C-alpha positions in Angstrom: -10.2 162.0 -5.2 -11.3 163.5 -8.5 -12.4 162.4 -11.9 -9.5 161.8 -14.3 -11.6 162.6 -17.3 -10.2 159.6 -19.1 -12.2 156.8 -20.7 -10.7 153.4 -21.6 -12.5 150.5 -23.5 -10.9 147.1 -24.0 -11.9 144.1 -26.1 -10.0 140.8 -26.1 -10.2 137.6 -28.0 -8.2 134.7 -26.5 -7.6 131.5 -28.5 -6.1 128.6 -26.5 -3.9 126.0 -28.2 -3.7 128.2 -31.2 -2.2 126.2 -34.1 -0.4 124.0 -31.6 -0.9 122.6 -28.1 0.4 124.7 -25.3 0.3 128.1 -27.0 -2.3 130.8 -26.3 -2.7 133.9 -28.5 -4.7 137.1 -27.9 -6.0 139.8 -30.3 -7.1 143.0 -28.6 -8.5 146.4 -29.4 -8.0 149.2 -26.8 -9.4 152.7 -27.0 -8.3 155.7 -25.0 -10.0 159.1 -24.8 -8.1 161.4 -22.5 -10.0 164.7 -22.1 -7.2 166.9 -21.0 -9.3 170.1 -21.6 -11.9 169.0 -19.0 -9.8 168.5 -15.9 -9.1 171.3 -13.3 -9.5 175.0 -13.8 -9.2 175.9 -17.5 -7.9 172.4 -18.2 -4.7 172.8 -16.0 -4.2 170.2 -13.3 -1.7 170.4 -10.4 -0.6 167.7 -8.0 -0.7 168.0 -4.2 2.8 169.6 -4.2 1.7 172.4 -6.6 3.4 171.0 -9.7 1.7 171.1 -13.1 1.0 167.6 -14.2 -1.6 168.1 -17.0 -0.8 169.3 -19.6 2.9 168.4 -19.5 4.9 171.5 -18.5 7.2 171.5 -21.6 7.0 173.3 -24.9 3.5 174.7 -25.5 1.8 173.6 -22.3 -1.7 173.9 -23.7 -4.7 171.7 -22.5 -5.3 169.1 -25.2 -7.3 165.9 -25.9 -5.9 162.5 -27.0 -7.9 159.8 -28.6 -6.1 156.7 -29.7 -6.7 153.1 -30.7 -4.3 150.3 -29.7 -4.4 147.2 -32.0 -2.6 144.3 -30.3 -1.5 140.8 -30.9 0.1 138.9 -28.0 0.9 135.3 -27.2 2.4 133.0 -24.6 3.2 129.3 -24.4 5.7 126.9 -25.7 6.6 125.6 -29.1 8.3 122.3 -28.4 11.0 122.9 -25.9 11.1 126.7 -26.4 9.0 128.9 -24.2 7.7 131.9 -26.2 6.2 135.2 -25.0 5.5 138.0 -27.5 3.5 141.2 -28.1 3.0 143.7 -30.8 0.9 146.9 -30.6 0.0 149.6 -33.2 -1.2 152.9 -31.8 -3.3 155.0 -34.2 -5.1 158.3 -33.2 -4.9 162.0 -32.7 -3.5 164.5 -30.3 -5.1 168.0 -30.5 -1.9 169.8 -29.3 1.2 167.8 -28.5 3.4 170.1 -26.2 6.8 169.1 -27.8 5.6 169.2 -31.4 3.7 172.4 -30.6 0.8 171.4 -32.9 -1.9 168.8 -33.4 -0.5 165.5 -34.4 -1.6 162.2 -35.9 -0.4 159.2 -33.8 1.4 156.3 -35.5 3.5 154.4 -33.0 4.5 150.7 -32.5 5.7 148.5 -29.7 7.1 145.0 -30.0 8.4 142.4 -27.6 9.8 138.9 -27.9 11.1 136.5 -25.2 12.5 133.1 -25.8 13.5 130.8 -22.9 14.3 127.2 -22.2 14.2 125.1 -19.0 17.0 122.7 -18.0 16.2 121.0 -14.7 16.1 123.7 -12.1 17.4 126.5 -14.4 15.7 128.7 -16.9 17.7 130.6 -19.5 16.1 133.5 -21.4 16.8 136.1 -24.0 14.5 138.9 -25.1 14.2 142.1 -27.0 11.8 145.1 -26.5 11.2 147.9 -29.0 9.1 151.0 -28.9 9.2 153.4 -31.8 10.6 156.9 -31.5 9.9 160.2 -33.3 12.7 161.3 -35.6 10.9 164.5 -36.7 9.2 166.0 -33.6 8.0 169.2 -35.3 5.9 167.6 -38.0 2.3 166.6 -37.8 2.9 162.9 -37.2 3.8 161.5 -33.7 5.7 158.3 -34.4 6.6 157.5 -30.8 4.8 154.9 -28.7 3.3 155.5 -25.3 1.1 153.5 -23.0 -2.1 154.2 -21.0 -0.8 152.7 -17.7 1.9 150.1 -17.9 3.5 147.9 -15.3 5.8 145.5 -17.3 7.3 142.4 -15.8 10.0 141.8 -18.3 13.9 141.9 -18.4 14.3 141.8 -14.6 11.0 143.5 -13.8 11.1 145.2 -10.4 14.7 144.3 -9.9 15.8 146.5 -12.8 17.1 150.0 -12.1 15.7 151.3 -15.4 12.2 150.0 -14.6 12.2 150.6 -10.8 13.4 154.2 -10.7 11.9 157.4 -12.1 14.7 159.3 -14.0 14.1 163.0 -14.2 15.3 165.1 -17.0 17.9 167.7 -16.0 16.4 171.2 -15.6 12.9 169.9 -16.4 11.5 169.1 -12.9 8.0 168.6 -14.2 8.9 165.9 -16.8 10.6 162.5 -16.4 12.7 160.7 -18.9 11.4 157.5 -17.2 8.4 156.8 -15.0 8.6 154.2 -12.2 7.5 150.7 -13.2 7.8 151.5 -16.9 10.3 150.9 -19.7 9.4 153.6 -22.2 11.2 157.0 -22.1 8.0 158.9 -22.8 8.8 162.4 -21.4 5.6 162.8 -19.5 4.9 164.4 -16.2 3.2 161.5 -14.5 2.2 158.0 -15.5 -1.1 158.4 -13.5 -1.9 162.1 -13.6 -0.2 163.1 -16.8 -1.2 162.3 -20.4 0.5 159.9 -22.9 3.1 161.6 -25.0 3.8 160.0 -28.4 6.6 162.4 -29.3 9.4 160.7 -27.5 12.8 159.0 -28.3 11.6 155.4 -28.1 13.8 152.6 -27.0 15.5 149.3 -27.9 16.3 146.9 -25.1 18.2 143.6 -25.5 18.3 141.2 -22.6 19.9 138.0 -21.4 19.0 136.4 -18.1 18.6 133.3 -16.0 16.5 132.0 -13.1 17.7 129.4 -10.7 15.2 127.6 -8.5 17.6 126.9 -5.6 14.9 125.3 -3.6 11.1 125.0 -3.8 10.9 128.3 -1.9 14.0 130.3 -3.1 14.7 131.6 -6.6 17.8 133.5 -7.8 17.1 135.8 -10.8 19.8 137.6 -12.8 19.5 139.9 -15.8 21.7 142.0 -18.0 20.1 144.5 -20.4 21.5 146.8 -23.1 19.5 150.0 -23.7 19.5 152.4 -26.6 17.3 155.3 -27.8 15.7 155.0 -31.2 15.6 158.7 -32.0 17.1 161.4 -29.8 15.6 164.4 -31.6 12.8 164.9 -29.0 15.4 165.0 -26.3 17.5 167.6 -28.3 14.4 169.8 -28.7 13.3 169.4 -25.1 16.7 170.1 -23.5 17.9 172.5 -26.3 21.0 170.3 -26.4 22.4 169.2 -29.8 24.0 165.8 -30.6 22.5 163.6 -27.8 23.9 160.1 -28.5 21.6 157.1 -28.9 23.2 154.5 -26.5 21.8 154.6 -22.9 23.8 152.1 -21.0 23.7 148.6 -19.4 21.4 147.5 -16.6 22.6 144.6 -14.5 20.4 143.2 -11.7 20.4 140.3 -9.3 17.5 139.4 -7.1 16.2 136.7 -4.7 12.6 135.7 -4.2 11.5 133.7 -1.1 8.0 132.2 -1.0 7.7 130.8 2.5 4.3 129.1 2.0 4.9 127.9 -1.6 2.3 130.4 -3.0 2.0 134.1 -3.9 0.3 135.2 -0.7 3.7 136.1 0.9 6.7 136.9 -1.2 10.0 138.3 0.3 12.4 139.9 -2.2 15.9 141.2 -2.0 17.9 142.7 -4.9 20.8 144.7 -6.0 21.2 146.4 -9.4 23.3 149.0 -11.2 22.8 151.1 -14.3 26.0 152.0 -16.1 25.3 155.0 -18.3 26.9 155.3 -21.8 26.9 158.2 -24.2 23.2 159.2 -24.5 22.3 159.0 -20.8 25.5 160.7 -19.8 24.8 163.5 -22.3 21.5 164.4 -20.6 22.0 163.6 -17.0 25.8 163.9 -16.4 25.7 161.1 -14.0 28.0 158.2 -13.1 27.1 154.6 -12.3 23.7 154.4 -10.6 23.1 151.8 -7.9 20.2 150.5 -5.8 19.9 147.8 -3.1 16.6 147.0 -1.5 14.1 144.6 0.0 10.4 144.2 -0.6 7.6 142.2 1.0 4.5 141.4 -1.0 1.3 140.4 0.9 -1.7 139.2 -1.1 -5.0 138.2 0.6 
């Protein structure tokens, strides 16, 4: 238990029934100050297994500070018979020494999400798209990728998705992950909790179709298929010293069952199976075949 030397301030404005009944919108301003130079001896922080987690052990691993503003507009509700959920965030700030860029950078990243769904009796059909910007010129003084403070998205299959549920490590870079668990952004950082946001990353585009079937009042069947693609692979090429990393990642297909025995969220029993079929880009950097996972989960809330 130690201080993270990180300060976060959040301001939200909610407007219910914005322009039309049944739609709520939110405008937000979030500020992050991550004092990487303050933690540990000389600014270097190691986890309990002795691995360097701050600064990220890649490129120029120099303690650095990050201060960034997130300007956000989100909304959820229904427009007639169409259910809408959307989000847009603009990140603006400064990193005193990004390890991949090897210099101080100005942060200019974007994230966007849109989900449209419709209900027909006991079925819900959905389609959605998620985008986070990538950095096509990792060595210049502008970090155009997007990264979060601490995310836990519940989109495109959520915890059933292989891409979101598993942490994917980068080959020969044991201290840095392509993906963090319970995230969707390939941010190339050491740890979502102990590491720092990294805005020099490849970004991602995700396109999803899915459906939810309420088989009974207690049992729901949830299926999703998602196509994934890097926006810019230049950060991966620099990090891995590997030219010509392709942009397509693969397809994530998941099927899960949720059982709520008491018709509330106090007890939820989940079972799921999912696979991630790599395409060009993911095969280039991991040299892996089809990835599978099967599991169960029990959620208890009191």
